[in-house]
C-alpha angles and dihedrals in degrees: 000000000000119000108200093188093053092043091051094047094044092051093044093050093046094050095042089054090052093047094048092044089065086069095222106170095210094050092047091050092049091051090048093048090050092051094048095045091064095049118110115277131132084335120049122240093254092057093045091051091051089050089050090049093053093046091047092051093048089049089046098232108154094188090052091047091052092048093051092043091055094045091045090050090052089049091058100257109164124229088248092054091047091050092049089052091047089048089058090047091052092047093050097038098040132224091315086077093061095089088053089048089055093050091045091053090049092049091048089054089052089051090050090051095054 
C-alpha cells in the first residue's frame, strides 16, 4: 500500500542531499535561513508553521504545504487549527486554492494514520 508521507519524505531527503552535496554556497545559505526562520522566537514554532502553511497554500506549492502540514502535525496542531489556517489561505488565495486544500486534507489524513 502506498504511503504518501513516506514517499514525500524519502524524495525530499534524497533530493536535498543531492542539492547540498553540490556545495553551492547560495543554496546552502537559503536552506540554513529557512531552517532558522522557523525556530522559536517571538512566535512559537507552531504559529510559524501555520503561517508557513497559509503562505504555501496561497502560493500554491504542494511540496511546501506537505512540509508545513507534517511539521505542524508534529508540533501538535489539531485538525481544527489546520483547517482554520487553510480556511484563511483559501479566503486570501481564492478558489484556485481549493485543489490544494483537497490535497492538504488528504495528506493530513495520511499523517493521522501513521
